[in-house]
C-alpha positions as CSV (number, residue, x, y, z in Angstrom):
1,M,-39.1,44.7,2.3
2,Y,-42.0,46.9,3.5
3,S,-42.6,50.6,3.9
4,V,-43.8,52.3,7.0
5,D,-45.0,55.8,8.0
6,K,-43.4,56.4,11.4
7,G,-45.6,59.4,12.0
8,Y,-45.1,60.2,15.7
9,V,-42.2,60.7,18.1
10,E,-42.6,58.7,21.3
11,S,-43.2,61.1,24.1
12,A,-44.2,61.0,27.7
13,I,-47.7,59.8,28.3
14,D,-49.8,61.6,31.0
15,P,-49.2,59.3,34.0
16,T,-52.7,60.2,35.3
17,I,-54.6,58.5,32.5
18,D,-56.0,55.0,32.7
19,I,-54.1,53.6,29.8
20,F,-56.2,50.4,29.6
21,A,-59.4,52.5,29.4
22,E,-57.9,54.8,26.8
23,I,-56.9,51.9,24.6
24,E,-60.4,50.4,24.8
25,K,-61.9,53.8,24.0
26,L,-59.7,54.4,21.0
27,K,-60.4,50.9,19.7
28,R,-64.2,51.5,19.8
29,Q,-63.9,55.0,18.3
30,K,-61.8,53.9,15.4
31,N,-63.2,50.4,14.8
32,V,-59.8,48.8,15.5
33,I,-59.1,45.1,16.1
34,L,-56.1,44.4,18.3
35,L,-54.5,41.1,17.4
36,A,-51.9,39.7,19.8
37,H,-49.6,36.7,19.7
38,Y,-49.3,34.4,22.7
39,Y,-45.7,35.6,23.1
40,Q,-46.7,39.2,24.0
41,D,-46.6,40.5,27.6
42,A,-49.5,39.5,29.8
43,D,-51.0,43.1,29.9
44,I,-51.1,43.2,26.1
45,Q,-52.7,39.7,25.9
46,D,-55.4,40.9,28.4
47,I,-56.4,43.9,26.2
48,A,-56.3,42.1,22.9
49,D,-59.5,41.3,21.0
50,F,-58.0,38.1,19.8
51,I,-55.0,36.1,21.1
52,G,-53.5,33.2,19.1
53,D,-50.7,31.5,17.3
54,S,-49.8,32.3,13.7
55,L,-52.6,30.2,12.2
56,G,-55.3,31.6,14.4
57,L,-54.1,35.2,13.9
58,A,-54.1,34.7,10.1
59,Q,-57.6,33.3,10.2
60,E,-58.8,36.2,12.3
61,A,-57.1,38.7,10.1
62,Q,-58.8,37.2,7.0
63,K,-62.3,37.5,8.4
64,T,-62.2,40.8,10.4
65,K,-64.7,43.6,9.7
66,A,-62.6,46.2,11.5
67,D,-61.3,49.3,9.7
68,I,-57.9,49.1,11.3
69,I,-55.8,46.1,12.3
70,L,-53.3,46.8,15.1
71,F,-50.9,43.8,15.3
72,A,-49.1,43.2,18.6
73,G,-46.6,40.8,17.3
74,V,-43.6,41.0,14.9
75,H,-43.3,42.3,11.4
76,F,-44.1,39.2,9.4
77,M,-47.4,38.9,11.3
78,A,-48.3,42.4,10.4
79,E,-47.3,41.7,6.8
80,T,-49.6,38.7,6.7
81,A,-52.5,40.8,8.0
82,K,-51.8,43.4,5.2
83,I,-51.5,40.7,2.5
84,L,-54.9,39.4,3.5
85,N,-56.4,42.9,3.9
86,P,-54.7,45.1,1.3
87,D,-57.4,47.8,1.6
88,K,-57.3,48.0,5.4
89,K,-54.9,50.1,7.5
90,V,-52.4,47.8,9.3
91,L,-50.5,49.2,12.3
92,I,-47.6,47.8,14.2
93,P,-46.5,49.3,17.6
94,D,-42.7,49.0,17.1
95,L,-40.9,48.9,13.8
96,N,-38.0,47.1,15.3
97,A,-40.1,44.1,16.3
98,G,-38.5,41.7,13.8
99,C,-37.9,38.0,13.7
100,S,-34.6,36.1,13.9
101,L,-36.2,33.2,11.9
102,A,-37.5,35.4,9.1
103,D,-34.2,37.3,9.0
104,S,-32.3,34.0,8.6
105,C,-33.8,33.6,5.1
106,P,-32.8,36.5,2.8
107,P,-35.0,36.6,-0.3
108,E,-32.1,36.9,-2.8
109,K,-30.2,33.9,-1.4
110,F,-33.4,31.8,-1.1
111,S,-34.3,32.6,-4.7
112,T,-31.0,31.2,-5.8
113,F,-31.5,28.2,-3.6
114,K,-34.9,27.6,-5.1
115,K,-33.5,27.7,-8.6
116,Q,-31.1,24.9,-7.7
117,H,-34.1,22.6,-7.1
118,P,-36.4,23.3,-10.1
119,D,-38.5,20.2,-9.6
120,H,-39.4,21.0,-6.0
121,I,-42.4,23.0,-4.7
122,V,-41.8,25.4,-1.8
123,I,-43.6,25.1,1.5
124,S,-42.7,28.0,3.8
125,Y,-43.4,28.4,7.4
126,I,-45.4,31.6,8.0
127,N,-42.5,33.0,10.1
128,C,-40.9,34.5,7.0
129,S,-40.9,37.7,5.1
130,A,-43.5,38.7,2.5
131,E,-40.8,38.2,-0.2
132,I,-40.3,34.6,0.9
133,K,-44.0,34.0,0.9
134,A,-44.2,35.3,-2.7
135,L,-41.5,32.7,-3.6
136,S,-43.5,29.9,-2.1
137,D,-46.3,27.6,-3.3
138,I,-47.9,27.0,0.1
139,I,-47.5,28.6,3.5
140,C,-47.9,26.6,6.7
141,T,-47.8,27.1,10.5
142,S,-46.7,24.8,13.2
143,S,-50.4,24.0,13.7
144,N,-51.0,22.7,10.2
145,A,-47.5,21.9,8.7
146,V,-47.6,18.1,9.2
147,Q,-51.1,17.8,7.7
148,I,-50.2,20.0,4.7
149,V,-47.1,18.0,3.9
150,K,-48.9,14.7,4.3
151,S,-51.7,15.9,2.0
152,L,-49.3,16.1,-0.9
153,P,-48.3,13.1,-3.1
154,K,-45.4,11.2,-1.6
155,E,-43.5,11.6,-4.9
156,Q,-43.8,15.4,-4.7
157,K,-40.4,16.9,-4.0
158,I,-40.5,19.7,-1.5
159,I,-38.3,22.6,-0.2
160,F,-39.1,23.6,3.3
161,A,-38.2,27.0,4.6
162,P,-37.0,28.7,6.7
163,D,-36.9,26.7,9.9
164,K,-34.7,23.6,9.7
165,N,-35.8,22.3,13.1
166,L,-39.5,22.4,12.2
167,G,-38.6,20.9,8.8
168,A,-36.6,18.1,10.4
169,Y,-39.5,17.3,12.8
170,I,-42.0,17.2,9.9
171,N,-39.6,14.9,7.9
172,K,-39.4,12.6,10.9
173,V,-43.2,12.3,11.6
174,S,-44.2,12.3,7.9
175,G,-41.5,10.0,6.5
176,R,-40.6,12.7,3.9
177,N,-37.2,13.9,2.8
178,M,-37.8,17.5,2.2
179,V,-34.9,19.8,1.4
180,L,-34.4,22.2,4.3
181,W,-33.3,25.8,4.3
182,D,-30.8,26.4,7.1
183,G,-32.7,28.8,9.2
184,A,-33.7,28.8,12.9
185,C,-35.4,30.8,15.7
186,M,-33.1,32.3,18.2
187,V,-35.6,31.6,21.0
188,H,-36.1,27.9,20.3
189,E,-32.5,27.1,19.6
190,I,-31.0,28.1,22.9
191,F,-32.8,25.8,25.3
192,S,-30.4,23.9,27.5
193,L,-30.9,20.1,27.5
194,E,-28.6,19.9,30.5
195,K,-30.7,22.4,32.5
196,I,-33.9,20.8,31.4
197,T,-32.6,17.4,32.5
198,K,-31.8,18.8,36.0
199,L,-35.3,20.3,36.2
200,K,-36.8,16.9,35.4
201,I,-34.8,15.4,38.3
202,Q,-36.1,18.2,40.6
203,H,-39.7,17.8,39.3
204,P,-40.0,14.0,38.4
205,E,-43.8,14.3,37.8
206,A,-43.4,17.2,35.4
207,Q,-44.0,16.7,31.7
208,L,-41.7,18.4,29.1
209,I,-43.8,20.0,26.4
210,A,-42.1,21.6,23.4
211,H,-42.6,23.6,20.3
212,P,-41.4,21.9,17.1
213,E,-39.0,24.8,16.4
214,C,-36.8,23.4,19.2
215,E,-33.7,21.4,18.3
216,S,-34.1,17.6,17.9
217,A,-32.3,16.9,21.2
218,I,-35.1,18.7,23.1
219,L,-37.9,17.2,21.0
220,E,-36.6,13.7,21.6
221,K,-37.0,14.2,25.4
222,A,-40.4,15.9,25.1
223,D,-43.6,14.2,26.3
224,F,-45.7,16.3,23.9
225,I,-44.7,18.4,20.8
226,G,-47.0,21.0,19.3
227,S,-47.8,24.5,18.3
228,T,-48.4,27.2,20.9
229,T,-52.1,26.5,20.7
230,A,-51.6,22.8,20.8
231,L,-49.4,23.1,23.9
232,L,-52.0,25.3,25.6
233,N,-54.8,22.9,24.8
234,Y,-52.7,19.9,26.0
235,T,-52.2,21.5,29.4
236,K,-55.9,22.2,29.7
237,K,-56.9,18.6,29.0
238,S,-54.0,16.7,30.7
239,D,-54.5,15.3,34.2
240,K,-50.8,16.1,34.9
241,K,-50.2,18.9,37.4
242,E,-46.7,20.1,36.4
243,F,-45.2,21.1,33.0
244,I,-41.8,22.2,31.8
245,V,-42.6,24.5,28.8
246,A,-40.0,24.7,26.0
247,T,-41.2,27.7,24.0
248,E,-41.4,31.5,24.5
249,T,-42.6,32.3,28.0
250,G,-45.5,34.5,26.9
251,I,-47.7,31.4,26.5
252,L,-47.4,30.7,30.3
253,H,-49.8,33.6,31.0
254,Q,-52.6,31.8,29.1
255,M,-51.7,28.4,30.6
256,I,-51.9,29.8,34.1
257,K,-55.2,31.5,33.4
258,S,-56.7,28.3,32.0
259,S,-55.3,26.0,34.7
260,P,-54.5,28.0,37.8
261,E,-54.2,24.8,39.9
262,K,-51.3,23.5,37.8
263,T,-47.6,24.5,37.8
264,F,-45.8,25.7,34.7
265,I,-42.0,26.0,34.6
266,P,-40.3,27.8,31.7
267,A,-37.6,25.7,30.2
268,P,-34.2,27.4,30.8
269,P,-31.9,28.5,28.0
270,N,-28.2,27.9,27.9
271,N,-27.3,31.3,29.3
272,S,-27.6,32.9,32.7
273,C,-31.4,33.7,32.3
274,A,-34.0,31.7,34.1
275,C,-36.4,31.8,31.1
276,N,-36.5,32.4,27.4
277,D,-38.1,35.6,26.1
278,C,-38.2,36.7,22.5
279,P,-36.6,40.2,22.5
280,H,-38.5,41.2,19.4
281,M,-41.9,40.3,20.7
282,K,-41.2,42.1,24.0
283,L,-40.5,45.4,22.2
284,N,-44.3,46.0,22.1
285,T,-45.6,47.8,25.2
286,L,-48.9,49.2,26.3
287,E,-47.6,52.7,25.9
288,K,-46.6,52.0,22.3
289,I,-50.0,50.5,21.6
290,Y,-51.7,53.6,23.0
291,L,-49.6,55.9,20.9
292,T,-50.1,53.8,17.8
293,L,-53.9,53.9,18.3
294,K,-53.9,57.6,19.0
295,Y,-51.9,58.6,15.9
296,E,-52.6,55.6,13.7
297,K,-48.9,55.2,13.0
298,P,-46.6,53.4,12.2
299,E,-48.5,52.0,9.3
300,L,-47.2,49.1,7.3
301,N,-47.6,49.0,3.5
302,L,-46.4,46.6,0.9
303,P,-46.1,47.0,-2.9
304,K,-49.2,45.9,-4.8
305,D,-47.4,43.2,-6.8
306,L,-45.9,41.7,-3.7
307,L,-49.3,41.7,-1.9
308,E,-50.8,39.8,-4.8
309,S,-47.9,37.3,-5.1
310,A,-47.7,36.6,-1.4
311,K,-51.4,36.2,-1.0
312,K,-51.8,33.1,-3.1
313,P,-49.8,30.6,-0.9
314,I,-51.4,32.0,2.2
315,L,-54.9,31.5,0.8
316,R,-53.9,28.0,-0.2
317,M,-52.9,27.3,3.4
318,L,-56.1,28.7,4.8
319,D,-58.1,26.6,2.4
320,L,-56.2,23.5,3.4
321,S,-56.6,24.3,7.1
322,A,-60.4,24.6,6.6
323,K,-60.4,21.3,4.8
324,F,-58.6,19.7,7.7
325,G,-60.9,21.3,10.2
326,L,-58.1,23.3,11.8
């Protein structure tokens, strides 16, 4: 899939140092941009140079002038940064920060699936491996997926991968009948409709807002559906004071910062936990970011032919997003 140079062995960090100050100093010295997804821990979001969803992060990675990109996210995000910047050094704090959705779409099986639908083009959600991107015609994010699908002729046959829930939502709102790969995100598939219903009874004025990766039963009950950025912007503009948020809990940090007078309740999963965290996203820590900056490792690399093949559908997405004003 991709190669990495591990480079350093995690060791104890001097407890007397100001790790926030040291990270800032290393970023300046080495001309590093730290990109972080909304699902990262609050401390990581607060030291990032840019915080965003997958579309915003890809756009920022495309235009950066930094020498080094340090990606506080999961592996497919770092891959996307490398694809857009083949000559830059791309670092990732934890090699085990994978993605259940990306892993649900093995390239060999998807290649066979694609061959079974030779008259279809492939639109793939950005939450996929570089190999899946290379097998795709257009990449999309939850911010632009509906607009991209609607921009294509109605007679155009489409395979949508890897998220079946996002694909089903797009089919519903666009009137399409895309062929869906059977993949899903572990975080967005385990929200409990029963527990959310009980929360709504306890908080009758609260609005349920949900990411389109959630299952249809959750989306049908939602007052608003959108990408992480769209959810954040909705809570900023809404005159409502309470929200039940059905997506990864990291976004609540930005919601609270933007609207401290409002109440944000994480939608509960169907297990004993009170909220729903992505275990992969949460593998990144301040300590790992510091060590990665210090040693400039682990570094992510991709084969040249894969870089070139995967770049074309990403650039097509970015061009379409610019056309749509996204």
